[in-house]
GUVONU-952853 format. One line per field, with one value per residue (C-alpha): residue number from 1; residue in one letter; x negated, y, z. Coordinates in Angstrom, 1 decimal. Each point is the difference from the previous one (the first is absolute). Layout:
% GUVONU-952853
n (NUM, ...)
res (A, ...)
c1 (X, ...)
c2 (Y, ...)
c3 (Z, ...)
% end
This chain:
% GUVONU-952853
n (1, 2, 3, 4, 5, 6, 7, 8, 9, 10, 11, 12, 13, 14, 15, 16, 17, 18, 19, 20, 21, 22, 23, 24, 25, 26, 27, 28, 29, 30, 31, 32, 33, 34, 35, 36, 37, 38, 39, 40, 41, 42, 43, 44, 45, 46, 47, 48, 49, 50, 51, 52, 53, 54, 55, 56, 57, 58, 59, 60, 61, 62, 63, 64, 65, 66, 67, 68, 69, 70, 71, 72, 73, 74, 75, 76, 77, 78, 79, 80, 81, 82, 83, 84, 85, 86, 87, 88, 89, 90, 91, 92, 93, 94, 95, 96, 97, 98, 99, 100, 101, 102, 103, 104, 105, 106, 107, 108, 109, 110, 111, 112, 113, 114, 115, 116, 117, 118, 119, 120, 121, 122, 123, 124, 125, 126, 127, 128, 129, 130, 131, 132, 133, 134, 135, 136, 137, 138, 139, 140, 141, 142, 143, 144, 145, 146, 147, 148, 149, 150, 151, 152, 153, 154, 155, 156, 157, 158, 159, 160, 161, 162, 163, 164, 165, 166, 167, 168, 169, 170, 171, 172, 173, 174, 175, 176, 177, 178, 179, 180, 181, 182, 183, 184, 185, 186, 187, 188, 189, 190, 191, 192, 193, 194, 195, 196, 197, 198, 199, 200, 201, 202, 203, 204, 205, 206, 207, 208, 209, 210, 211, 212, 213, 214, 215, 216, 217, 218, 219, 220, 221, 222, 223, 224, 225, 226, 227, 228, 229, 230, 231, 232, 233, 234, 235, 236, 237, 238, 239, 240, 241, 242, 243, 244, 245, 246, 247, 248, 249, 250, 251, 252, 253, 254, 255, 256, 257, 258, 259, 260, 261, 262, 263, 264, 265, 266, 267, 268, 269, 270, 271, 272, 273, 274, 275, 276, 277, 278, 279, 280, 281, 282, 283, 284, 285, 286, 287, 288, 289, 290, 291, 292, 293, 294, 295, 296, 297, 298, 299, 300, 301, 302, 303, 304, 305, 306, 307, 308, 309, 310, 311, 312, 313, 314, 315, 316, 317, 318, 319, 320, 321, 322, 323, 324, 325, 326, 327, 328, 329, 330, 331, 332, 333, 334, 335, 336, 337, 338, 339, 340, 341, 342, 343, 344, 345, 346, 347, 348, 349, 350, 351, 352, 353, 354, 355, 356, 357, 358, 359, 360, 361, 362, 363, 364, 365, 366, 367, 368, 369, 370, 371, 372, 373, 374, 375, 376, 377, 378, 379, 380, 381, 382, 383, 384, 385, 386, 387, 388, 389, 390, 391, 392, 393, 394, 395, 396, 397, 398, 399, 400, 401, 402, 403, 404, 405, 406, 407, 408, 409, 410, 411, 412, 413, 414, 415, 416, 417, 418, 419, 420, 421, 422, 423, 424, 425, 426, 427, 428, 429, 430, 431, 432, 433, 434, 435, 436, 437, 438, 439, 440, 441, 442, 443, 444, 445, 446, 447, 448, 449, 450, 451, 452, 453, 454, 455, 456)
res (M, R, N, P, V, R, V, P, R, A, L, R, A, A, G, L, R, R, A, V, R, V, P, A, P, V, A, A, T, V, R, R, L, I, P, K, R, V, R, M, R, L, T, L, L, Y, G, V, L, F, V, A, S, G, V, V, L, L, A, I, T, Y, L, L, V, M, H, S, P, A, K, L, V, L, A, K, T, G, S, S, D, P, R, L, T, E, G, G, I, S, L, G, L, P, D, G, E, S, F, T, V, L, N, A, I, T, R, Q, L, R, E, Q, A, L, R, Q, H, Q, A, E, M, H, H, L, L, V, Q, S, G, I, A, L, A, I, M, A, L, I, S, I, L, L, G, W, L, V, A, G, R, V, L, R, P, L, R, T, M, T, G, T, V, Q, R, I, S, A, R, N, L, H, E, R, L, A, V, T, G, P, D, D, E, L, K, D, L, A, D, T, V, D, G, L, L, G, R, L, E, T, A, L, D, S, H, K, R, F, V, A, N, A, A, H, E, L, R, T, P, L, T, L, E, H, A, L, L, E, E, A, L, I, D, R, G, A, T, V, E, S, F, R, A, N, F, E, R, L, L, E, I, S, R, Q, Q, A, R, L, L, E, S, L, L, T, L, S, G, S, E, R, G, L, D, H, R, E, P, L, D, L, A, V, L, S, E, Q, V, V, R, S, S, G, P, E, A, A, R, R, G, L, R, V, E, T, A, T, A, P, A, A, T, A, G, D, S, T, L, V, Q, R, L, V, A, N, L, V, D, N, A, V, G, Y, N, V, P, G, G, L, V, R, V, T, T, G, T, E, G, G, R, S, V, V, C, V, V, N, S, G, P, E, V, P, P, E, Q, V, E, R, L, F, E, P, F, Q, R, L, G, R, T, A, G, D, G, H, H, G, L, G, L, S, I, V, R, A, I, A, T, A, H, D, A, T, I, T, A, R, A, R, P, G, G, G, L, L, V, R, V, S, F, P, P, R, A, D, R, P, G, R, H, G, P, Q, A, P, L, L, A, A, A, A, T, G, R, G, G, P, A, L, G, T, A, A, G, A, G, P, S, R)
c1 (0.0, -1.3, -0.8, 2.0, -1.9, -0.2, 0.4, -2.0, 2.0, -1.3, 1.1, 3.4, 0.4, -1.1, 2.4, 2.8, -0.7, 0.0, 3.3, 1.8, -1.8, 2.5, -0.3, -1.6, 3.0, 2.3, -2.4, -0.4, 3.8, 0.4, -2.7, 1.9, 3.3, -1.5, 0.4, -3.1, 1.2, 0.1, 3.2, 1.8, -1.3, 1.1, 3.5, 0.3, -1.1, 2.5, 2.8, -0.9, 0.0, 3.3, 1.6, -1.4, 1.3, 3.4, 0.3, -0.8, 2.5, 2.7, -0.7, 0.3, 3.3, 1.4, -0.8, 1.5, 3.2, 0.3, -0.3, 2.4, 2.5, 3.0, -1.1, -0.2, 3.5, 1.4, -1.7, 1.5, 3.5, 0.0, 0.3, 2.9, 0.5, 3.8, -0.3, 0.0, 3.7, 0.5, 1.4, 3.4, -0.8, 2.9, 0.5, 3.6, -1.5, -0.5, -3.0, -2.1, 0.8, -0.5, -3.5, -0.8, 1.2, -1.9, -3.2, 0.3, 0.6, -3.0, -2.2, 1.1, -0.7, -3.5, -0.9, 1.3, -2.1, -3.1, 0.5, 0.3, -3.1, -2.0, 1.3, -1.1, -3.4, -0.5, 1.2, -2.5, -2.8, 0.8, 0.3, -3.1, -1.9, 1.1, -0.9, -3.4, -0.6, 0.9, -2.2, -2.9, 0.1, 0.2, -2.8, -2.2, 0.6, -0.6, -3.1, -1.3, 0.5, -1.5, -3.0, -0.6, 0.2, -2.4, -2.5, 0.2, -3.0, -2.0, 0.7, -1.0, -3.3, -0.7, 0.5, -2.2, -2.8, 0.2, -0.4, -3.1, -3.3, -3.6, 1.0, 2.7, -1.1, 0.7, 3.7, 1.8, 3.4, 0.8, 3.1, 2.2, 2.7, 0.2, -3.0, 1.2, -1.8, 0.2, -1.6, -2.7, -0.6, -0.2, -2.4, -2.2, -0.1, -0.8, -2.9, -1.3, 0.2, -1.9, -2.8, -0.1, -0.3, -2.8, -1.8, 0.5, -1.3, -3.0, -0.6, 0.2, -2.5, -2.3, 0.1, -0.6, -2.9, -1.5, 0.2, -1.7, -2.8, -0.6, 0.2, -2.7, -2.9, 1.2, -0.3, -3.4, -1.1, 1.3, -2.0, -3.2, 0.3, 0.9, -3.0, -2.4, 1.3, 0.0, -3.4, -2.5, -2.9, 0.9, -2.8, -0.3, 0.1, 3.2, 1.6, -1.1, 1.5, 3.3, 0.1, -0.7, 2.9, 2.2, -0.9, 0.8, 3.4, 0.7, -0.8, 2.4, 2.7, -0.6, 0.4, 3.1, 1.6, -1.0, 1.6, 3.2, 0.1, -0.6, 2.7, 2.6, -0.9, 0.3, 3.3, 1.4, -0.6, -2.1, -0.2, -1.6, -1.2, -3.1, -1.5, -2.5, -1.9, -0.2, -3.3, -1.7, 1.3, -0.9, -3.6, -0.3, 1.3, -2.3, -3.0, 0.8, 0.6, -3.2, -2.3, 2.5, 0.5, -3.8, -0.4, 2.4, -1.6, 3.0, 0.0, 2.2, 1.1, 2.1, 1.7, 1.6, 1.9, 2.0, 3.3, 1.7, 2.8, 1.2, 0.2, -2.0, -3.6, -1.0, 2.6, -0.7, -3.7, 0.9, 2.0, -2.9, -2.4, 2.2, 0.2, -3.8, -0.6, 2.4, -1.8, -3.4, 0.9, 1.9, -2.5, -2.7, -3.8, -1.0, 3.6, 1.5, 2.0, 1.4, 1.7, 1.8, 2.0, 2.0, 3.4, 2.6, 3.5, -0.3, -0.9, -3.4, -1.4, -2.7, -0.8, -2.3, -1.1, -2.2, -1.2, 0.2, 1.8, 3.1, 3.2, 3.3, 2.3, 3.0, -2.1, -0.9, 3.1, -0.5, -3.5, 1.7, 1.8, -1.7, -2.5, 0.0, -3.4, 0.6, -1.6, -2.6, -0.2, -0.2, -3.7, -1.2, 0.4, 3.0, 3.5, 2.1, 1.2, -1.9, 2.4, 3.1, -1.5, -0.5, 3.7, 1.2, -2.2, 1.2, 3.6, -0.5, -1.4, 2.8, -2.7, 0.5, -2.3, -0.7, -2.0, -0.8, -2.5, -2.8, -0.3, -3.7, 0.6, 0.4, 2.7, 1.1, 1.8, 1.3, 1.6, 1.8, 0.7, 2.3, -1.9, -0.6, 2.7, -2.4, -2.3, 1.7, -2.1, -1.7, 1.2, -1.7, -3.6, 0.3, 2.5, -2.4, -2.7, 2.3, 1.1, -3.6, -0.7, 3.0, -0.9, -3.7, -1.1, -2.0, -2.9, -2.5, 2.5, 0.7, -3.6, -0.8, 3.2, -0.3, -0.3, -1.4, -0.5, -2.8, -0.7, -2.1)
c2 (0.0, 3.4, 2.5, 3.1, 3.1, 2.5, 3.6, 2.3, 2.1, 3.3, -1.1, -1.1, 3.4, 1.8, -2.0, 0.6, 3.7, 0.0, -2.0, 2.6, 3.1, 2.6, 1.2, 3.4, 1.7, -1.2, 1.2, 3.4, 0.3, -0.8, 2.6, 2.6, -0.7, 0.4, 3.7, 1.9, 2.2, -1.5, 1.9, -1.7, -3.4, 0.5, 1.1, -3.1, -2.1, 1.5, -0.4, -3.6, -0.9, 1.7, -1.7, -3.4, 0.4, 1.2, -3.0, -2.4, 1.8, -0.2, -3.7, -0.8, 2.0, -1.7, -3.5, 0.8, 1.3, -2.8, -2.6, 1.9, -2.0, 1.4, -2.0, -3.2, 0.6, 0.4, -3.1, -2.0, 1.3, -1.5, -3.5, -2.2, -1.7, -0.8, 1.0, 3.6, -0.4, -1.0, 2.8, 0.1, 1.9, -0.6, 1.5, -1.5, -2.7, -3.7, -1.0, -1.0, 3.1, 2.2, -1.4, 0.6, 3.6, 0.7, -1.5, 2.1, 3.2, -0.8, -0.6, 3.2, 1.9, -1.6, 0.8, 3.5, 0.4, -1.4, 2.3, 2.9, -1.1, -0.2, 3.4, 1.4, -1.6, 1.4, 3.4, -0.2, -1.0, 2.8, 2.7, -1.2, 0.1, 3.5, 1.1, -1.7, 1.8, 3.4, -0.7, -1.1, 3.4, 1.7, -2.2, 1.0, 3.7, -0.5, -2.1, 2.9, 2.5, -2.3, -0.9, 3.7, 0.7, -2.8, 1.1, 3.7, -0.1, -1.9, 2.6, 2.7, -1.7, -0.6, 3.6, 1.1, -2.4, 1.1, 3.6, -0.8, 0.5, 0.7, 3.6, -0.8, -3.3, 1.3, -0.4, -2.9, -1.8, 0.5, -2.1, 0.2, -2.4, -3.5, -2.3, -2.0, -1.4, 3.3, 1.9, -2.6, 0.4, 3.8, -0.2, -2.4, 2.4, 2.9, -2.1, -0.7, 3.7, 0.8, -2.4, 1.3, 3.6, -1.0, -1.9, 2.9, 2.6, -2.2, -0.5, 3.8, 0.7, -2.8, 1.4, 3.6, -1.1, -2.2, 2.9, 2.3, -2.5, -0.5, 3.7, 1.0, -2.1, 0.9, 3.7, -0.5, -2.0, 2.8, 2.6, -2.0, -0.4, 3.6, 1.1, -2.1, 1.5, 3.6, 0.0, 0.8, -0.5, -3.5, -2.4, -3.8, -0.2, 2.0, -2.1, -3.1, 1.3, 0.8, -3.4, -1.7, 2.0, -0.9, -3.7, 0.2, 1.7, -2.7, -2.7, 1.6, 0.1, -3.6, -0.9, 2.0, -1.7, -3.4, 0.8, 1.2, -3.2, -2.1, 1.8, -0.4, -3.6, -1.0, 1.8, -2.3, -3.0, -3.2, -2.0, -3.0, -1.1, -2.0, -1.3, 2.4, 0.7, 3.5, -0.8, -0.8, 3.1, 2.2, -1.3, 0.7, 3.6, 0.7, -1.2, 2.2, 3.0, -0.5, 2.3, 2.9, -0.5, -0.1, 3.2, 1.7, -1.4, -2.1, -3.2, -2.7, -2.9, -3.0, -2.8, -2.2, -3.1, -2.1, 1.8, -2.0, 1.5, 0.1, 2.8, 1.7, -0.1, 3.0, 2.2, -1.2, 0.6, 3.5, 0.5, -0.9, 2.0, 3.1, -0.4, -0.3, 2.8, 2.2, -0.9, 0.7, 3.2, 1.6, -0.6, 1.9, -0.5, -2.9, -1.2, -3.5, -2.1, -3.3, -2.6, -2.9, -2.9, -2.8, -1.2, 1.3, -1.3, -2.3, 2.8, 0.8, 3.3, 2.4, 3.0, 2.9, 2.5, 3.0, 3.0, 3.4, 3.3, 0.1, -0.8, 1.5, -2.9, 1.6, 0.2, -3.7, -1.0, 2.8, -1.4, -2.9, 2.3, 0.7, 2.9, 0.7, 0.9, 1.4, 3.4, -1.2, 1.3, -1.7, 1.1, -2.6, -2.8, -1.6, 0.2, -1.0, -3.2, -2.6, -0.5, 0.3, -2.8, -2.0, 0.4, -0.9, -3.2, -0.9, 0.4, -2.2, -2.7, 0.3, 1.2, 2.5, 3.0, 1.4, 3.2, 2.3, 2.7, -0.9, 2.2, 0.7, 0.7, -2.1, -2.4, -3.6, -1.8, -3.5, -2.0, -3.2, -2.5, -3.0, -3.3, -2.4, -2.6, -3.0, 1.3, 1.5, 2.5, -0.7, 1.4, 0.7, 1.0, 2.4, 2.3, 1.4, 0.4, 2.3, 1.8, 0.7, 1.2, 2.3, 1.6, 0.2, -2.1, -3.2, 1.5, -2.8, -2.7, 1.7, 0.6, -3.7, -1.3, -2.3, 1.8, 3.2, 2.6, 2.5, 2.5, 3.0)
c3 (0.0, -1.0, 2.7, -0.4, -1.1, 2.8, -0.9, 2.1, 2.5, -1.5, -3.5, 1.3, 1.7, -3.1, -2.1, 2.4, -0.1, -3.8, 0.0, 2.1, -1.4, -1.0, -3.6, -0.4, -1.7, 2.8, 2.6, -1.7, -0.2, 3.7, 0.8, -2.1, 1.7, 3.5, 1.1, 0.5, 2.8, 3.5, 0.8, -2.9, 1.0, 3.6, -1.3, -2.1, 2.9, 2.3, -2.6, -0.7, 3.6, 0.6, -3.0, 1.1, 3.5, -1.3, -2.3, 2.9, 2.2, -2.7, -0.6, 3.8, 0.2, -3.1, 1.3, 3.4, -1.4, -2.5, 2.7, 2.4, 2.2, -2.0, -3.1, 2.1, 1.3, -3.5, -1.1, 2.9, -0.6, -3.5, 1.4, -1.3, 3.3, 0.5, 3.6, -1.0, -0.4, 3.6, 2.0, -1.5, -3.2, -2.4, -3.4, -0.5, -2.3, 0.5, 1.9, -3.0, -2.0, 3.1, 0.4, -3.7, 0.1, 3.2, -1.3, -3.2, 1.9, 2.2, -2.9, -1.7, 3.2, 0.3, -3.6, 0.4, 3.2, -1.7, -3.0, 2.4, 1.9, -3.2, -1.1, 3.3, -0.3, -3.5, 1.2, 2.9, -2.3, -2.5, 2.7, 1.8, -3.3, -0.7, 3.6, -0.4, -3.3, 1.6, 3.1, -2.3, -1.7, 3.4, 1.3, -3.0, 0.8, 3.7, -0.8, -2.2, 2.8, 2.7, -2.2, -0.6, 3.8, 0.7, -2.6, 0.8, 2.5, -2.6, -2.6, 2.4, 0.8, -3.7, -0.8, 2.9, -1.0, -3.6, 1.1, 2.1, -1.8, 0.9, 0.7, 2.6, 1.3, 3.5, -0.5, 1.6, -0.5, 3.7, -0.1, 3.1, 1.2, 1.4, -0.1, -3.0, -3.0, -1.9, 2.8, 0.3, -3.8, 0.4, 3.0, -2.0, -3.0, 2.4, 1.5, -3.5, -0.9, 3.1, -0.9, -3.5, 1.3, 2.3, -2.8, -2.5, 2.5, 0.7, -3.7, -0.6, 2.8, -1.3, -3.6, 1.3, 2.2, -2.8, -2.5, 2.5, 0.7, -3.7, -0.9, 2.5, -1.6, -3.5, 0.9, 1.4, -3.1, -2.2, 2.0, -0.1, -3.8, -0.5, 2.1, -2.1, -3.2, 1.3, 1.7, -2.8, 2.2, 1.1, 0.3, -0.2, 3.8, 0.3, -2.7, 1.8, 3.3, -1.6, -1.7, 3.4, 1.6, -3.0, 0.5, 3.7, -0.8, -2.6, 2.6, 2.4, -2.6, -0.8, 3.7, 0.2, -3.0, 1.3, 3.4, -1.8, -2.0, 3.1, 1.9, -2.8, -0.5, 3.6, 0.4, -2.8, 2.2, -0.4, -3.2, 1.7, 3.4, 0.8, 3.3, 1.5, 3.2, 1.4, 1.7, -3.3, -1.7, 2.9, 0.1, -3.8, 0.4, 3.0, -1.9, -3.0, 2.2, 2.0, -2.0, 0.2, 3.8, 0.5, -2.0, 2.3, 3.1, 1.1, 2.0, -1.5, 2.2, -1.1, 1.8, -2.6, 0.9, -2.6, -1.0, -2.7, -2.0, -3.6, -2.6, -2.7, 1.1, -2.2, 1.6, 3.6, -0.6, -1.2, 3.2, 2.2, -2.1, 0.3, 3.7, 0.3, -2.4, 1.9, 3.3, -1.5, -1.9, 2.9, 2.8, 1.9, -0.1, 2.2, 0.1, 0.1, -2.4, 1.3, -2.2, 1.7, -1.4, 1.7, 0.8, 2.4, 0.6, -3.0, -2.4, -1.7, 1.1, -1.3, 2.2, -0.8, 2.7, -0.6, 2.0, -1.5, 0.4, 2.2, -1.8, 1.4, 0.7, -1.7, -3.2, -0.3, -1.9, -2.5, -0.9, -1.8, -2.4, -3.4, -0.2, 3.7, 1.5, 3.4, -0.5, -2.6, -3.6, -3.3, -0.4, 2.5, -2.6, 1.7, -1.6, 2.9, -1.6, 2.1, 2.8, -2.3, -2.1, 3.2, 0.9, -3.5, -0.1, 3.5, -1.0, -3.0, 2.3, 2.6, 2.5, 2.7, 0.8, 3.4, 0.2, 2.9, 0.8, 2.5, 3.0, -0.7, -3.6, -3.1, -1.0, 0.6, -2.8, 0.4, -2.8, 0.8, -2.8, 0.0, 0.5, -2.8, -0.2, -0.3, 2.8, 3.0, 2.0, 3.2, 3.3, 3.3, -0.1, -2.9, 1.6, 2.7, -2.7, -2.0, 3.1, 0.9, -3.5, 0.1, 3.3, -0.8, 3.0, -0.1, -2.0, 0.7, -1.0, -3.2, -0.8, 0.3, -1.7, -3.0, -3.3, 1.5, -2.7, -0.5, 2.6, 0.1)
% end
């Protein structure tokens, strides 16, 4: 016996879908018949529901009347039982003829009653149908009015949203009334408008600051080139000095553009995640920044313990590098930079502490905004984007930033990353280490920690 051929389930489902597929002309006709306006669709829905409920009510009423007790009584009175004549009914005829006449009269009465009952049922059906048709028209009119009343707040919100543009983004729907679905929708739209306004204001400030940062070196470049052309007594040394200054300005512009690209790229989010260790990245950054720290006469201390997480290693390394560059660049001669990694509370942490000028505590949060320098100018080679890039990269990695001013001057920045899923962070001994690094105590322990970086 042959084995039956098995059709794959996917093919059977596809064949079934092809078998019940509606022809394109029919589907197009159905789509054309469906009203485009929500108010009309609601009106038709209300009307159909009323007509359907009216038909059901009419059918129930018709069946109840049709099987009423009066019809049953008429049916029983049509019986030809001779005992119906008992009781002394006499028509002045012999008994046999009296019974025949009485039976005929009873049959006529029953037929007449049945005809009358059928006529009443037909009359009831006709009158009920007329009443149903009238009420269907009234229900369509009432449905149109009710649908308009229900959709009126939506029309108001739609008109308000259509009037809102970039010039009047501060306007809100501000719907009042009970806490129903429409008010929830209006509050959601108001929240969205608020976030859009904040983002637009931030974008405007960013563009204005970026334009200012780019205009300043361009103006300086133009002045240097104009000076070289106007000065008829310029020598090779003066040309060389101007070219060196132009090269330095060009390098600053390249760093600014690179920072802007990094900031915009990190704000878009992560394209991929890979396992990484904050300790390894921090040691690489400290080694690369060692010559600059030595040139400034700074002491760099590291205490790196394994801190496994996941993310974009290039962006995370840029985050640590910006923190270290900020700590090295905004410091005092003979100052200190301390870089610590470890785990706390199941999260991987990197902490950078530096000495330096005193920072007002109320100004710490402002430092994470683009182009904020805390009293410094653009001529110092910094563009005020380092900490804003740190915040953008941390946000892309679901990390949290804690920053505070140190009492003796300088800043403490602590970035906490989620742990890597396949390698949970350690607890216990690392927490006191990070606490000591944050408070600046425990110097000898930090100086002898594994992975100690360069010092002065």
